[in-house]
N, CA, C and O atoms as a GROMACS GRO file, in nm:
protein
  600
    1MET      N    1   0.065   2.426   1.598
    1MET     CA    2   0.080   2.286   1.567
    1MET      C    3  -0.002   2.205   1.666
    1MET      O    4   0.004   2.228   1.787
    2LYS      N    5  -0.079   2.113   1.615
    2LYS     CA    6  -0.161   2.030   1.701
    2LYS      C    7  -0.120   1.884   1.684
    2LYS      O    8  -0.113   1.833   1.572
    3LYS      N    9  -0.095   1.819   1.795
    3LYS     CA   10  -0.060   1.677   1.792
    3LYS      C   11  -0.180   1.597   1.741
    3LYS      O   12  -0.294   1.623   1.780
    4ILE      N   13  -0.153   1.500   1.656
    4ILE     CA   14  -0.261   1.418   1.600
    4ILE      C   15  -0.298   1.310   1.700
    4ILE      O   16  -0.212   1.237   1.750
    5ASP      N   17  -0.426   1.299   1.728
    5ASP     CA   18  -0.480   1.196   1.816
    5ASP      C   19  -0.507   1.072   1.731
    5ASP      O   20  -0.607   1.066   1.660
    6LEU      N   21  -0.418   0.973   1.738
    6LEU     CA   22  -0.433   0.854   1.654
    6LEU      C   23  -0.560   0.776   1.685
    6LEU      O   24  -0.616   0.711   1.596
    7GLU      N   25  -0.606   0.781   1.809
    7GLU     CA   26  -0.730   0.711   1.844
    7GLU      C   27  -0.851   0.772   1.773
    7GLU      O   28  -0.945   0.702   1.737
    8ALA      N   29  -0.847   0.904   1.753
    8ALA     CA   30  -0.958   0.974   1.689
    8ALA      C   31  -0.944   0.984   1.537
    8ALA      O   32  -1.038   1.025   1.469
    9ALA      N   33  -0.828   0.949   1.484
    9ALA     CA   34  -0.803   0.960   1.340
    9ALA      C   35  -0.890   0.862   1.262
    9ALA      O   36  -0.925   0.756   1.314
   10PRO      N   37  -0.926   0.897   1.137
   10PRO     CA   38  -1.006   0.805   1.055
   10PRO      C   39  -0.930   0.674   1.033
   10PRO      O   40  -0.808   0.672   1.017
   11LYS      N   41  -1.007   0.565   1.033
   11LYS     CA   42  -0.948   0.433   1.017
   11LYS      C   43  -1.017   0.358   0.904
   11LYS      O   44  -1.128   0.393   0.863
   12GLY      N   45  -0.949   0.256   0.854
   12GLY     CA   46  -1.007   0.174   0.750
   12GLY      C   47  -0.956   0.032   0.759
   12GLY      O   48  -0.858   0.003   0.828
   13GLN      N   49  -1.024  -0.056   0.688
   13GLN     CA   50  -0.981  -0.196   0.682
   13GLN      C   51  -1.027  -0.255   0.550
   13GLN      O   52  -1.132  -0.219   0.498
   14GLY      N   53  -0.946  -0.346   0.496
   14GLY     CA   54  -0.986  -0.421   0.378
   14GLY      C   55  -0.917  -0.376   0.252
   14GLY      O   56  -0.808  -0.319   0.254
   15THR      N   57  -0.984  -0.404   0.141
   15THR     CA   58  -0.932  -0.372   0.009
   15THR      C   59  -1.049  -0.357  -0.087
   15THR      O   60  -1.159  -0.408  -0.061
   16ARG      N   61  -1.026  -0.288  -0.196
   16ARG     CA   62  -1.126  -0.277  -0.302
   16ARG      C   63  -1.097  -0.375  -0.414
   16ARG      O   64  -1.169  -0.376  -0.515
   17TYR      N   65  -0.994  -0.457  -0.400
   17TYR     CA   66  -0.962  -0.556  -0.504
   17TYR      C   67  -1.083  -0.645  -0.530
   17TYR      O   68  -1.153  -0.684  -0.437
   18PRO      N   69  -1.106  -0.679  -0.656
   18PRO     CA   70  -1.215  -0.772  -0.686
   18PRO      C   71  -1.175  -0.914  -0.646
   18PRO      O   72  -1.057  -0.949  -0.648
   19PRO      N   73  -1.274  -0.998  -0.610
   19PRO     CA   74  -1.243  -1.138  -0.582
   19PRO      C   75  -1.186  -1.204  -0.706
   19PRO      O   76  -1.225  -1.167  -0.817
   20PRO      N   77  -1.097  -1.297  -0.694
   20PRO     CA   78  -1.041  -1.354  -0.571
   20PRO      C   79  -0.917  -1.278  -0.522
   20PRO      O   80  -0.853  -1.321  -0.426
   21HIS      N   81  -0.884  -1.168  -0.586
   21HIS     CA   82  -0.761  -1.095  -0.553
   21HIS      C   83  -0.766  -1.024  -0.418
   21HIS      O   84  -0.664  -0.975  -0.370
   22ASN      N   85  -0.882  -1.018  -0.357
   22ASN     CA   86  -0.899  -0.948  -0.229
   22ASN      C   87  -0.853  -1.030  -0.108
   22ASN      O   88  -0.829  -0.973  -0.002
   23GLU      N   89  -0.841  -1.161  -0.123
   23GLU     CA   90  -0.819  -1.249  -0.008
   23GLU      C   91  -0.695  -1.214   0.075
   23GLU      O   92  -0.705  -1.206   0.197
   24ARG      N   93  -0.581  -1.194   0.013
   24ARG     CA   94  -0.455  -1.170   0.086
   24ARG      C   95  -0.452  -1.036   0.159
   24ARG      O   96  -0.373  -1.017   0.251
   25CYS      N   97  -0.538  -0.942   0.117
   25CYS     CA   98  -0.531  -0.805   0.169
   25CYS      C   99  -0.655  -0.763   0.247
   25CYS      O  100  -0.660  -0.651   0.299
   26LYS      N  101  -0.755  -0.849   0.256
   26LYS     CA  102  -0.883  -0.807   0.313
   26LYS      C  103  -0.876  -0.771   0.461
   26LYS      O  104  -0.964  -0.700   0.511
   27ASP      N  105  -0.773  -0.818   0.532
   27ASP     CA  106  -0.763  -0.788   0.675
   27ASP      C  107  -0.659  -0.680   0.707
   27ASP      O  108  -0.628  -0.660   0.824
   28ARG      N  109  -0.605  -0.612   0.607
   28ARG     CA  110  -0.511  -0.503   0.637
   28ARG      C  111  -0.590  -0.388   0.700
   28ARG      O  112  -0.705  -0.364   0.664
   29ARG      N  113  -0.525  -0.318   0.793
   29ARG     CA  114  -0.590  -0.206   0.862
   29ARG      C  115  -0.500  -0.084   0.853
   29ARG      O  116  -0.378  -0.096   0.844
   30TRP      N  117  -0.561   0.034   0.854
   30TRP     CA  118  -0.481   0.156   0.846
   30TRP      C  119  -0.546   0.269   0.924
   30TRP      O  120  -0.667   0.273   0.946
   31ILE      N  121  -0.459   0.361   0.964
   31ILE     CA  122  -0.502   0.486   1.027
   31ILE      C  123  -0.463   0.596   0.930
   31ILE      O  124  -0.348   0.605   0.889
   32ARG      N  125  -0.558   0.682   0.894
   32ARG     CA  126  -0.536   0.789   0.796
   32ARG      C  127  -0.479   0.912   0.867
   32ARG      O  128  -0.549   1.009   0.894
   33VAL      N  129  -0.351   0.905   0.895
   33VAL     CA  130  -0.284   1.012   0.969
   33VAL      C  131  -0.286   1.143   0.891
   33VAL      O  132  -0.311   1.249   0.949
   34GLY      N  133  -0.260   1.137   0.762
   34GLY     CA  134  -0.262   1.258   0.679
   34GLY      C  135  -0.398   1.325   0.677
   34GLY      O  136  -0.408   1.447   0.685
   35ASP      N  137  -0.504   1.244   0.667
   35ASP     CA  138  -0.640   1.299   0.670
   35ASP      C  139  -0.668   1.365   0.804
   35ASP      O  140  -0.732   1.471   0.810
   36ALA      N  141  -0.622   1.303   0.912
   36ALA     CA  142  -0.644   1.360   1.046
   36ALA      C  143  -0.578   1.497   1.058
   36ALA      O  144  -0.625   1.583   1.133
   37ALA      N  145  -0.469   1.518   0.984
   37ALA     CA  146  -0.398   1.647   0.987
   37ALA      C  147  -0.453   1.745   0.883
   37ALA      O  148  -0.410   1.860   0.878
   38GLY      N  149  -0.547   1.699   0.800
   38GLY     CA  150  -0.602   1.786   0.697
   38GLY      C  151  -0.513   1.800   0.575
   38GLY      O  152  -0.531   1.894   0.496
   39LEU      N  153  -0.418   1.709   0.557
   39LEU     CA  154  -0.327   1.717   0.442
   39LEU      C  155  -0.401   1.683   0.313
   39LEU      O  156  -0.486   1.594   0.311
   40THR      N  157  -0.369   1.755   0.207
   40THR     CA  158  -0.436   1.732   0.078
   40THR      C  159  -0.342   1.696  -0.036
   40THR      O  160  -0.386   1.642  -0.137
   41GLN      N  161  -0.213   1.724  -0.022
   41GLN     CA  162  -0.121   1.702  -0.134
   41GLN      C  163  -0.053   1.566  -0.130
   41GLN      O  164  -0.003   1.519  -0.232
   42PHE      N  165  -0.051   1.504  -0.015
   42PHE     CA  166   0.002   1.368  -0.006
   42PHE      C  167  -0.069   1.295   0.108
   42PHE      O  168  -0.118   1.357   0.202
   43GLY      N  169  -0.074   1.164   0.096
   43GLY     CA  170  -0.138   1.081   0.197
   43GLY      C  171  -0.034   1.020   0.290
   43GLY      O  172   0.076   0.987   0.248
   44VAL      N  173  -0.072   1.005   0.416
   44VAL     CA  174   0.013   0.941   0.515
   44VAL      C  175  -0.075   0.844   0.594
   44VAL      O  176  -0.175   0.885   0.653
   45ASN      N  177  -0.038   0.718   0.594
   45ASN     CA  178  -0.114   0.617   0.666
   45ASN      C  179  -0.021   0.532   0.751
   45ASN      O  180   0.094   0.508   0.714
   46ILE      N  181  -0.072   0.486   0.864
   46ILE     CA  182  -0.006   0.382   0.942
   46ILE      C  183  -0.083   0.254   0.914
   46ILE      O  184  -0.203   0.245   0.942
   47VAL      N  185  -0.014   0.155   0.858
   47VAL     CA  186  -0.078   0.031   0.815
   47VAL      C  187  -0.036  -0.081   0.910
   47VAL      O  188   0.081  -0.094   0.946
   48THR      N  189  -0.134  -0.162   0.950
   48THR     CA  190  -0.108  -0.280   1.032
   48THR      C  191  -0.140  -0.404   0.951
   48THR      O  192  -0.248  -0.416   0.894
   49LEU      N  193  -0.044  -0.498   0.948
   49LEU     CA  194  -0.064  -0.626   0.882
   49LEU      C  195  -0.048  -0.736   0.985
   49LEU      O  196   0.059  -0.753   1.044
   50ASP      N  197  -0.154  -0.811   1.008
   50ASP     CA  198  -0.146  -0.927   1.096
   50ASP      C  199  -0.076  -1.040   1.022
   50ASP      O  200  -0.058  -1.031   0.900
   51PRO      N  201  -0.035  -1.146   1.092
   51PRO     CA  202   0.031  -1.258   1.025
   51PRO      C  203  -0.050  -1.309   0.906
   51PRO      O  204  -0.171  -1.329   0.916
   52GLY      N  205   0.018  -1.329   0.794
   52GLY     CA  206  -0.046  -1.380   0.673
   52GLY      C  207  -0.106  -1.275   0.582
   52GLY      O  208  -0.149  -1.307   0.471
   53VAL      N  209  -0.110  -1.149   0.625
   53VAL     CA  210  -0.175  -1.042   0.549
   53VAL      C  211  -0.071  -0.968   0.465
   53VAL      O  212   0.043  -0.949   0.508
   54TRP      N  213  -0.112  -0.927   0.346
   54TRP     CA  214  -0.027  -0.850   0.254
   54TRP      C  215  -0.073  -0.704   0.252
   54TRP      O  216  -0.190  -0.675   0.277
   55SER      N  217   0.019  -0.613   0.222
   55SER     CA  218  -0.016  -0.472   0.204
   55SER      C  219  -0.096  -0.452   0.077
   55SER      O  220  -0.187  -0.368   0.072
   56SER      N  221  -0.063  -0.528  -0.025
   56SER     CA  222  -0.124  -0.517  -0.158
   56SER      C  223  -0.070  -0.632  -0.241
   56SER      O  224   0.012  -0.711  -0.192
   57HIS      N  225  -0.114  -0.643  -0.364
   57HIS     CA  226  -0.044  -0.728  -0.459
   57HIS      C  227   0.070  -0.644  -0.515
   57HIS      O  228   0.067  -0.521  -0.509
   58ARG      N  229   0.173  -0.711  -0.568
   58ARG     CA  230   0.287  -0.637  -0.623
   58ARG      C  231   0.238  -0.545  -0.734
   58ARG      O  232   0.175  -0.589  -0.830
   59HIS      N  233   0.267  -0.416  -0.719
   59HIS     CA  234   0.217  -0.315  -0.811
   59HIS      C  235   0.320  -0.204  -0.828
   59HIS      O  236   0.417  -0.197  -0.753
   60TRP      N  237   0.298  -0.119  -0.926
   60TRP     CA  238   0.377   0.003  -0.946
   60TRP      C  239   0.282   0.114  -0.988
   60TRP      O  240   0.174   0.088  -1.042
   61HIS      N  241   0.325   0.238  -0.964
   61HIS     CA  242   0.246   0.356  -0.997
   61HIS      C  243   0.312   0.433  -1.111
   61HIS      O  244   0.433   0.451  -1.112
   62GLU      N  245   0.232   0.479  -1.206
   62GLU     CA  246   0.285   0.558  -1.316
   62GLU      C  247   0.321   0.700  -1.273
   62GLU      O  248   0.421   0.755  -1.318
   63LYS      N  249   0.239   0.761  -1.184
   63LYS     CA  250   0.258   0.903  -1.150
   63LYS      C  251   0.275   0.931  -1.002
   63LYS      O  252   0.285   1.047  -0.962
   64GLU      N  253   0.278   0.830  -0.920
   64GLU     CA  254   0.281   0.853  -0.776
   64GLU      C  255   0.404   0.790  -0.712
   64GLU      O  256   0.426   0.670  -0.724
   65ASP      N  257   0.484   0.873  -0.644
   65ASP     CA  258   0.592   0.822  -0.561
   65ASP      C  259   0.532   0.759  -0.436
   65ASP      O  260   0.424   0.799  -0.391
   66GLU      N  261   0.603   0.662  -0.380
   66GLU     CA  262   0.556   0.595  -0.259
   66GLU      C  263   0.677   0.570  -0.168
   66GLU      O  264   0.786   0.537  -0.215
   67PHE      N  265   0.657   0.587  -0.037
   67PHE     CA  266   0.763   0.569   0.061
   67PHE      C  267   0.708   0.492   0.179
   67PHE      O  268   0.598   0.521   0.226
   68VAL      N  269   0.783   0.393   0.228
   68VAL     CA  270   0.742   0.317   0.346
   68VAL      C  271   0.853   0.320   0.451
   68VAL      O  272   0.971   0.317   0.419
   69PHE      N  273   0.810   0.325   0.578
   69PHE     CA  274   0.903   0.325   0.691
   69PHE      C  275   0.849   0.227   0.795
   69PHE      O  276   0.737   0.243   0.843
   70MET      N  277   0.929   0.127   0.828
   70MET     CA  278   0.886   0.024   0.923
   70MET      C  279   0.883   0.079   1.066
   70MET      O  280   0.977   0.144   1.111
   71LEU      N  281   0.773   0.050   1.136
   71LEU     CA  282   0.756   0.094   1.273
   71LEU      C  283   0.769  -0.020   1.374
   71LEU      O  284   0.828  -0.003   1.481
   72GLU      N  285   0.714  -0.136   1.338
   72GLU     CA  286   0.706  -0.245   1.435
   72GLU      C  287   0.695  -0.378   1.360
   72GLU      O  288   0.633  -0.385   1.255
   73GLY      N  289   0.756  -0.481   1.415
   73GLY     CA  290   0.744  -0.615   1.358
   73GLY      C  291   0.839  -0.639   1.243
   73GLY      O  292   0.940  -0.569   1.226
   74GLU      N  293   0.805  -0.739   1.163
   74GLU     CA  294   0.890  -0.780   1.051
   74GLU      C  295   0.803  -0.813   0.930
   74GLU      O  296   0.705  -0.886   0.941
   75LEU      N  297   0.840  -0.758   0.816
   75LEU     CA  298   0.769  -0.783   0.691
   75LEU      C  299   0.870  -0.824   0.584
   75LEU      O  300   0.989  -0.796   0.596
   76VAL      N  301   0.820  -0.891   0.482
   76VAL     CA  302   0.903  -0.923   0.366
   76VAL      C  303   0.861  -0.828   0.254
   76VAL      O  304   0.745  -0.826   0.212
   77MET      N  305   0.957  -0.749   0.204
   77MET     CA  306   0.933  -0.663   0.089
   77MET      C  307   0.968  -0.743  -0.035
   77MET      O  308   1.079  -0.794  -0.048
   78VAL      N  309   0.872  -0.753  -0.128
   78VAL     CA  310   0.893  -0.828  -0.251
   78VAL      C  311   0.895  -0.729  -0.367
   78VAL      O  312   0.801  -0.652  -0.384
   79THR      N  313   1.002  -0.732  -0.446
   79THR     CA  314   1.015  -0.648  -0.565
   79THR      C  315   1.063  -0.736  -0.680
   79THR      O  316   1.084  -0.856  -0.662
   80ASP      N  317   1.081  -0.677  -0.797
   80ASP     CA  318   1.134  -0.753  -0.910
   80ASP      C  319   1.274  -0.807  -0.880
   80ASP      O  320   1.316  -0.906  -0.939
   81ALA      N  321   1.347  -0.742  -0.789
   81ALA     CA  322   1.483  -0.784  -0.754
   81ALA      C  323   1.486  -0.900  -0.655
   81ALA      O  324   1.592  -0.958  -0.631
   82GLY      N  325   1.372  -0.934  -0.597
   82GLY     CA  326   1.367  -1.043  -0.500
   82GLY      C  327   1.300  -1.001  -0.370
   82GLY      O  328   1.213  -0.914  -0.370
   83GLU      N  329   1.342  -1.063  -0.260
   83GLU     CA  330   1.281  -1.040  -0.130
   83GLU      C  331   1.384  -0.985  -0.032
   83GLU      O  332   1.501  -1.022  -0.033
   84GLU      N  333   1.336  -0.893   0.055
   84GLU     CA  334   1.420  -0.836   0.160
   84GLU      C  335   1.338  -0.828   0.288
   84GLU      O  336   1.220  -0.794   0.284
   85ILE      N  337   1.400  -0.860   0.401
   85ILE     CA  338   1.334  -0.846   0.530
   85ILE      C  339   1.335  -0.699   0.571
   85ILE      O  340   1.437  -0.631   0.560
   86MET      N  341   1.220  -0.652   0.617
   86MET     CA  342   1.206  -0.514   0.665
   86MET      C  343   1.174  -0.518   0.814
   86MET      O  344   1.080  -0.583   0.857
   87ARG      N  345   1.256  -0.446   0.892
   87ARG     CA  346   1.239  -0.439   1.037
   87ARG      C  347   1.228  -0.292   1.079
   87ARG      O  348   1.254  -0.204   0.998
   88PRO      N  349   1.189  -0.265   1.206
   88PRO     CA  350   1.176  -0.126   1.250
   88PRO      C  351   1.299  -0.042   1.217
   88PRO      O  352   1.413  -0.081   1.244
   89GLY      N  353   1.273   0.074   1.158
   89GLY     CA  354   1.379   0.165   1.116
   89GLY      C  355   1.418   0.149   0.970
   89GLY      O  356   1.480   0.239   0.913
   90ASP      N  357   1.382   0.036   0.908
   90ASP     CA  358   1.409   0.018   0.765
   90ASP      C  359   1.309   0.098   0.683
   90ASP      O  360   1.196   0.120   0.726
   91CYS      N  361   1.351   0.142   0.566
   91CYS     CA  362   1.261   0.217   0.479
   91CYS      C  363   1.291   0.187   0.334
   91CYS      O  364   1.398   0.136   0.300
   92ALA      N  365   1.196   0.219   0.248
   92ALA     CA  366   1.212   0.198   0.104
   92ALA      C  367   1.128   0.301   0.030
   92ALA      O  368   1.025   0.347   0.081
   93GLY      N  369   1.172   0.336  -0.088
   93GLY     CA  370   1.098   0.430  -0.172
   93GLY      C  371   1.078   0.371  -0.310
   93GLY      O  372   1.161   0.296  -0.360
   94PHE      N  373   0.966   0.407  -0.371
   94PHE     CA  374   0.930   0.357  -0.503
   94PHE      C  375   0.896   0.477  -0.590
   94PHE      O  376   0.794   0.543  -0.570
   95LYS      N  377   0.981   0.503  -0.687
   95LYS     CA  378   0.968   0.620  -0.774
   95LYS      C  379   0.857   0.600  -0.877
   95LYS      O  380   0.842   0.491  -0.933
   96ALA      N  381   0.780   0.704  -0.900
   96ALA     CA  382   0.674   0.701  -1.002
   96ALA      C  383   0.733   0.663  -1.137
   96ALA      O  384   0.842   0.707  -1.173
   97GLY      N  385   0.659   0.582  -1.211
   97GLY     CA  386   0.697   0.546  -1.347
   97GLY      C  387   0.795   0.432  -1.358
   97GLY      O  388   0.823   0.386  -1.469
   98VAL      N  389   0.849   0.384  -1.246
   98VAL     CA  390   0.941   0.270  -1.248
   98VAL      C  391   0.858   0.143  -1.234
   98VAL      O  392   0.794   0.121  -1.131
   99ARG      N  393   0.859   0.062  -1.336
   99ARG     CA  394   0.771  -0.055  -1.341
   99ARG      C  395   0.830  -0.174  -1.266
   99ARG      O  396   0.854  -0.280  -1.323
  100ASP      N  397   0.854  -0.153  -1.137
  100ASP     CA  398   0.908  -0.255  -1.047
  100ASP      C  399   0.802  -0.283  -0.941
  100ASP      O  400   0.790  -0.209  -0.843
  101GLY      N  401   0.724  -0.388  -0.962
  101GLY     CA  402   0.616  -0.420  -0.870
  101GLY      C  403   0.669  -0.448  -0.730
  101GLY      O  404   0.770  -0.516  -0.713
  102HIS      N  405   0.598  -0.396  -0.630
  102HIS     CA  406   0.640  -0.411  -0.491
  102HIS      C  407   0.519  -0.434  -0.401
  102HIS      O  408   0.408  -0.389  -0.431
  103ASN      N  409   0.543  -0.504  -0.291
  103ASN     CA  410   0.444  -0.515  -0.184
  103ASN      C  411   0.517  -0.556  -0.056
  103ASN      O  412   0.636  -0.584  -0.058
  104LEU      N  413   0.442  -0.558   0.054
  104LEU     CA  414   0.493  -0.603   0.183
  104LEU      C  415   0.404  -0.717   0.230
  104LEU      O  416   0.282  -0.709   0.222
  105GLU      N  417   0.466  -0.825   0.280
  105GLU     CA  418   0.392  -0.943   0.324
  105GLU      C  419   0.434  -0.978   0.466
  105GLU      O  420   0.553  -0.981   0.498
  106ASN      N  421   0.334  -1.004   0.551
  106ASN     CA  422   0.365  -1.045   0.688
  106ASN      C  423   0.370  -1.197   0.693
  106ASN      O  424   0.266  -1.264   0.698
  107ARG      N  425   0.490  -1.251   0.692
  107ARG     CA  426   0.511  -1.396   0.700
  107ARG      C  427   0.551  -1.438   0.841
  107ARG      O  428   0.585  -1.554   0.865
  108SER      N  429   0.547  -1.344   0.935
  108SER     CA  430   0.585  -1.372   1.073
  108SER      C  431   0.463  -1.418   1.152
  108SER      O  432   0.354  -1.434   1.098
  109ASP      N  433   0.484  -1.438   1.282
  109ASP     CA  434   0.373  -1.479   1.369
  109ASP      C  435   0.324  -1.365   1.458
  109ASP      O  436   0.251  -1.388   1.554
  110LYS      N  437   0.365  -1.241   1.425
  110LYS     CA  438   0.324  -1.124   1.503
  110LYS      C  439   0.278  -1.012   1.409
  110LYS      O  440   0.322  -1.006   1.294
  111PRO      N  441   0.190  -0.924   1.457
  111PRO     CA  442   0.151  -0.809   1.375
  111PRO      C  443   0.271  -0.719   1.344
  111PRO      O  444   0.368  -0.715   1.419
  112ALA      N  445   0.262  -0.648   1.233
  112ALA     CA  446   0.366  -0.552   1.193
  112ALA      C  447   0.298  -0.423   1.150
  112ALA      O  448   0.185  -0.423   1.101
  113ARG      N  449   0.370  -0.310   1.171
  113ARG     CA  450   0.316  -0.179   1.133
  113ARG      C  451   0.420  -0.101   1.055
  113ARG      O  452   0.540  -0.109   1.083
  114PHE      N  453   0.371  -0.025   0.957
  114PHE     CA  454   0.459   0.063   0.881
  114PHE      C  455   0.386   0.190   0.846
  114PHE      O  456   0.263   0.194   0.840
  115LEU      N  457   0.464   0.294   0.822
  115LEU     CA  458   0.412   0.423   0.775
  115LEU      C  459   0.429   0.426   0.625
  115LEU      O  460   0.535   0.391   0.573
  116VAL      N  461   0.326   0.466   0.553
  116VAL     CA  462   0.336   0.479   0.408
  116VAL      C  463   0.295   0.621   0.369
  116VAL      O  464   0.196   0.675   0.419
  117VAL      N  465   0.373   0.679   0.279
  117VAL     CA  466   0.348   0.815   0.230
  117VAL      C  467   0.342   0.808   0.078
  117VAL      O  468   0.428   0.748   0.014
  118GLY      N  469   0.240   0.870   0.020
  118GLY     CA  470   0.228   0.874  -0.125
  118GLY      C  471   0.159   1.001  -0.170
  118GLY      O  472   0.081   1.060  -0.095
  119SER      N  473   0.188   1.042  -0.292
  119SER     CA  474   0.121   1.161  -0.347
  119SER      C  475  -0.025   1.126  -0.376
  119SER      O  476  -0.063   1.009  -0.375
  120ARG      N  477  -0.104   1.227  -0.401
  120ARG     CA  478  -0.247   1.205  -0.427
  120ARG      C  479  -0.280   1.253  -0.568
  120ARG      O  480  -0.368   1.337  -0.587
  121ASP      N  481  -0.212   1.201  -0.664
  121ASP     CA  482  -0.232   1.239  -0.804
  121ASP      C  483  -0.354   1.165  -0.859
  121ASP      O  484  -0.350   1.043  -0.877
  122GLU      N  485  -0.460   1.238  -0.886
  122GLU     CA  486  -0.584   1.177  -0.935
  122GLU      C  487  -0.570   1.117  -1.074
  122GLU      O  488  -0.658   1.042  -1.118
  123THR      N  489  -0.461   1.148  -1.144
  123THR     CA  490  -0.440   1.090  -1.278
  123THR      C  491  -0.351   0.966  -1.272
  123THR      O  492  -0.318   0.909  -1.376
  124ASP      N  493  -0.312   0.926  -1.152
  124ASP     CA  494  -0.224   0.810  -1.136
  124ASP      C  495  -0.294   0.682  -1.181
  124ASP      O  496  -0.415   0.665  -1.164
  125TRP      N  497  -0.216   0.593  -1.237
  125TRP     CA  498  -0.262   0.458  -1.271
  125TRP      C  499  -0.142   0.365  -1.259
  125TRP      O  500  -0.028   0.411  -1.249
  126GLY      N  501  -0.167   0.236  -1.260
  126GLY     CA  502  -0.056   0.142  -1.250
  126GLY      C  503  -0.102   0.001  -1.276
  126GLY      O  504  -0.220  -0.025  -1.302
  127GLU      N  505  -0.008  -0.091  -1.269
  127GLU     CA  506  -0.037  -0.231  -1.297
  127GLU      C  507   0.015  -0.320  -1.185
  127GLU      O  508   0.097  -0.279  -1.103
  128TYR      N  509  -0.035  -0.442  -1.186
  128TYR     CA  510   0.004  -0.545  -1.090
  128TYR      C  511   0.094  -0.644  -1.161
  128TYR      O  512   0.055  -0.705  -1.261
  129SER      N  513   0.215  -0.661  -1.110
  129SER     CA  514   0.318  -0.739  -1.177
  129SER      C  515   0.281  -0.886  -1.195
  129SER      O  516   0.316  -0.946  -1.297
  130ASP      N  517   0.211  -0.944  -1.099
  130ASP     CA  518   0.184  -1.087  -1.101
  130ASP      C  519   0.040  -1.120  -1.138
  130ASP      O  520   0.000  -1.237  -1.134
  131LEU      N  521  -0.039  -1.020  -1.174
  131LEU     CA  522  -0.180  -1.040  -1.209
  131LEU      C  523  -0.210  -0.973  -1.342
  131LEU      O  524  -0.141  -0.879  -1.381
  132ASP      N  525  -0.311  -1.020  -1.409
  132ASP     CA  526  -0.361  -0.953  -1.529
  132ASP      C  527  -0.460  -0.846  -1.484
  132ASP      O  528  -0.581  -0.859  -1.505
  133MET      N  529  -0.407  -0.740  -1.420
  133MET     CA  530  -0.493  -0.638  -1.363
  133MET      C  531  -0.417  -0.506  -1.356
  133MET      O  532  -0.296  -0.503  -1.332
  134LYS      N  533  -0.490  -0.397  -1.378
  134LYS     CA  534  -0.436  -0.263  -1.357
  134LYS      C  535  -0.541  -0.179  -1.289
  134LYS      O  536  -0.661  -0.209  -1.295
  135PHE      N  537  -0.496  -0.072  -1.222
  135PHE     CA  538  -0.591   0.019  -1.159
  135PHE      C  539  -0.599   0.146  -1.242
  135PHE      O  540  -0.501   0.188  -1.303
  136LEU      N  541  -0.718   0.204  -1.242
  136LEU     CA  542  -0.747   0.319  -1.326
  136LEU      C  543  -0.736   0.449  -1.247
  136LEU      O  544  -0.742   0.447  -1.124
  137PRO      N  545  -0.721   0.562  -1.316
  137PRO     CA  546  -0.710   0.692  -1.248
  137PRO      C  547  -0.833   0.726  -1.165
  137PRO      O  548  -0.944   0.681  -1.194
  138GLY      N  549  -0.810   0.807  -1.062
  138GLY     CA  550  -0.920   0.861  -0.982
  138GLY      C  551  -1.006   0.757  -0.914
  138GLY      O  552  -1.127   0.773  -0.907
  139ARG      N  553  -0.944   0.652  -0.865
  139ARG     CA  554  -1.018   0.542  -0.801
  139ARG      C  555  -1.124   0.486  -0.895
  139ARG      O  556  -1.235   0.452  -0.854
  140GLY      N  557  -1.085   0.476  -1.023
  140GLY     CA  558  -1.177   0.428  -1.126
  140GLY      C  559  -1.198   0.279  -1.130
  140GLY      O  560  -1.271   0.230  -1.215
  141GLY      N  561  -1.135   0.207  -1.041
  141GLY     CA  562  -1.155   0.063  -1.035
  141GLY      C  563  -1.044  -0.014  -1.103
  141GLY      O  564  -0.934   0.038  -1.125
  142TYR      N  565  -1.075  -0.137  -1.137
  142TYR     CA  566  -0.976  -0.230  -1.189
  142TYR      C  567  -1.024  -0.292  -1.319
  142TYR      O  568  -1.143  -0.320  -1.337
  143VAL      N  569  -0.931  -0.313  -1.410
  143VAL     CA  570  -0.958  -0.380  -1.537
  143VAL      C  571  -0.839  -0.472  -1.568
  143VAL      O  572  -0.735  -0.465  -1.502
  144ARG      N  573  -0.857  -0.557  -1.669
  144ARG     CA  574  -0.744  -0.638  -1.715
  144ARG      C  575  -0.645  -0.544  -1.784
  144ARG      O  576  -0.680  -0.432  -1.820
  145LYS      N  577  -0.522  -0.590  -1.802
  145LYS     CA  578  -0.419  -0.504  -1.860
  145LYS      C  579  -0.454  -0.458  -2.001
  145LYS      O  580  -0.405  -0.354  -2.045
  146ASN      N  581  -0.537  -0.534  -2.074
  146ASN     CA  582  -0.578  -0.493  -2.208
  146ASN      C  583  -0.700  -0.401  -2.206
  146ASN      O  584  -0.748  -0.359  -2.311
  147GLY      N  585  -0.751  -0.370  -2.085
  147GLY     CA  586  -0.865  -0.280  -2.070
  147GLY      C  587  -0.999  -0.349  -2.054
  147GLY      O  588  -1.098  -0.283  -2.025
  148ASP      N  589  -1.004  -0.481  -2.073
  148ASP     CA  590  -1.130  -0.555  -2.057
  148ASP      C  591  -1.172  -0.557  -1.910
  148ASP      O  592  -1.088  -0.551  -1.821
  149PRO      N  593  -1.303  -0.565  -1.885
  149PRO     CA  594  -1.351  -0.574  -1.746
  149PRO      C  595  -1.301  -0.703  -1.680
  149PRO      O  596  -1.277  -0.804  -1.746
  150ILE      N  597  -1.288  -0.697  -1.550
  150ILE     CA  598  -1.249  -0.818  -1.474
  150ILE      C  599  -1.374  -0.895  -1.439
  150ILE      O  600  -1.366  -1.000  -1.375
   0.00000   0.00000   0.00000
């Protein structure tokens, strides 16, 4: 067993959302912990959201389970059921195929971090609850819910 060096782990920032949908998420940052460990069946990332930054737009996955665990700071989790404050030690899971759009929003004045785990199903697709947009399988990009280009 080898301890993962988070400083050396692959990192990323931003979003692939098309404008203007990219604005709320363009400054999110992540460390690809699962990639650093060589994992292939599920992804594990540590995500940092500065004040005002969102994890994503509210979305759901058809074939991919998703799990989040709060590490630091305070975020607002938004789902179809409403809003809940998430603090260190809080966690939530989102089952594949349940059309309950979710996201995390940093409405505080301090950075927040959470761990997110999800499967890597290349056939996964899903929709955004508050936008006329869906994502296509295999990182195929984004289209309107009726399939038209954005």
